[in-house]
N, C-alpha and C positions, 0 to 999 in steps of 0.2 A: 401208444399210437391210437389216435381217435378213429373210430369207424366213420364212414360217410354220414351215417345218421347222427352221430355225436357232433361231427363237424357242422352239419346243417343246424343242429340244435344251438350250438355256440354262436353261429352267425346270426341266427334269429334272436338270441339273447342280446347280442351286441346291437343289432338294429333296433330292437324294442327298447333297450336301455337308452339309446340316443334319442329316440322319438318320444319317450315317456320319462325323461330323466328326473322330472320333479316328483314322479310317483312310481319309482322303480319297485317292482315286486319280484321277489326271488322265487324260482320254481320250488315245489315241494321236494325236500331232500330225499324222501323215501322213494321218489320216482326217478332219481338220478342214478346213472351207472357209477361204478367205482372210479372209472377214468375221469368223469366229470367232477367228482368230489376230491380227487387227488390234488395236493398242493403242487402248483407248477408256476414257474416264471412264464410270463406271457406279455406280448406286445400286441397292440391293436393299431393298425395303420389305416388311415382314411385318405382316399384320393377322390378328387372331384375334377371332372374334365381333364383327366390325365395329370393333374398337379397334386402334390402332397397337400393335404388339408389338416392333418393332425397325426401324430404318432406318439403314443404314451405307453409305457409298460413297466413291468417289474421284473428285474433280473432274478431275484431270489424267490424261491417257492414259499410265499408267506400266506397264501390263502387258496381255497379251492379253485380249480380251473374255471368253472362257470362264473364264480363271483369275480375273479380277477378279470375275466373277459368283459363282464358288464361294467365294472368300475373303470377299467382302462378305456373302454369305448366311450363312456361319458366324459372322462378326462381328455381324451384325444379330441372330442367334438367341441368341448366347451372350456377347457383349461390349458390347452397347449399354448405356452407363452408366445409362440411364433405367429399365432393367428388370432383374429377376433373370434368370439364365440360364434358357433355355427347357427345359421338361420334354419327355420323349419323347412324351407324350400330346398336348401342345400342338403339337409339330412335325408330327404327323399331320394336324392340322386347319387348318393355315395357309393363308392366301391369300398368294401370292407375286407381287409386282410388280417388274419390272425396268425401270429407266430408263437408257437408253444416251444419254450426253451428246454434243452437238456440242462442238467446241473453243470455250472461252469467248472472247468478244470484249469488249475494253474499251469501255465506254460513255462517250463524251465528253459532258459537260454543263456549262453555265455557272453554274447556280444551282439551288436546290431545285425551283423551279417548272418549269424546263427538264427536270430529272431526272424529275419526275412525268409530264410530257408524253411522254417517250421510253420509258416502261415500258409493257409490255402483258402481258396474262394468259397469253400463250403462252410467256413467257420464264421460265427459272430465273434467279435473281439471286444474285450473289456480291458481298459487300461486304468491303472491307479497309481498315483504318486502323492503321498501325503494325504491331504483331504480332497484332492482333485480326482474325479473319476468320470469316465464316459464309456459308452458302448456304441458300436455299429452292428446292426443285424447283418447276416450274410448277404441279404439283398443289396446292401450298399456297394458290394463289390461290382455290381453291374454298372454303377456310375463311376466308381473309382477302382478300376482293375489293377492299376499299378500299386504294388505293395507299399512302396515308400510314400506315394501320394496318399494312399489310404490311411497310413499311420500318421502322416502330417495333419490331415484333416481331423482325425480322431483326437490328436493332441490339442488342436485348436478348439474342438468341441468341449474338451475338459478344461479349457482356459489355461493350458500349458503352453510353453514355448513350442513352436512348430516342430523343432527337431528334438524334443524331449524324448522321443522314442529311441534315440541313439544313446541315452543314458542307461547305464546298466542297472540303475536302481528303480526302473519303471517296472511295476508289477503288471504282468499280462496274463489274462485268462481267456479261454476259448469255450465256445459252446456251439451246438448245432440247433436247428429249429425244424419243427414240423409246421409247414406253412400251408394255409388254405384260405380261400376267399370267395366272396360273392361279387360278381360283376353285373351291375344293374344295366 
């Protein structure tokens, strides 16, 4: 769990990386806490005028937290395929939200009904079938509170049949997030 000071540091890293993405400088490692150097999965979500403007992340803990925040912030601003690259003006007015993920845990279930019973609105969900995979952060439950609708949209995101979640061969994992943000 990041302290308030560490959260502020990460939010500043994200904002500075977006504003200076062509000349990103990483903070001195000797000055960072162990929490900031720990490898974590992390997503950076950007909103502008109440609308999603970018969301990119890494599920698996493959790089130090501070570095993952900076790289995902730049990717969310300039490489999210759903949006054109961000302008400097937009970058100044962003709301930045960082979601630090726990290690995903495989969810064992026996059938679709059992799957629905085991899901809750505090979990992020990852689905995987063959080479298709997708995730929704726990925040998505706010827009899709119905479990069946949530899973249907997640299947569509993975380019699967909308009812693929009813197949018993769908791999499902869950995770939780520590979420914090800056509201300009």
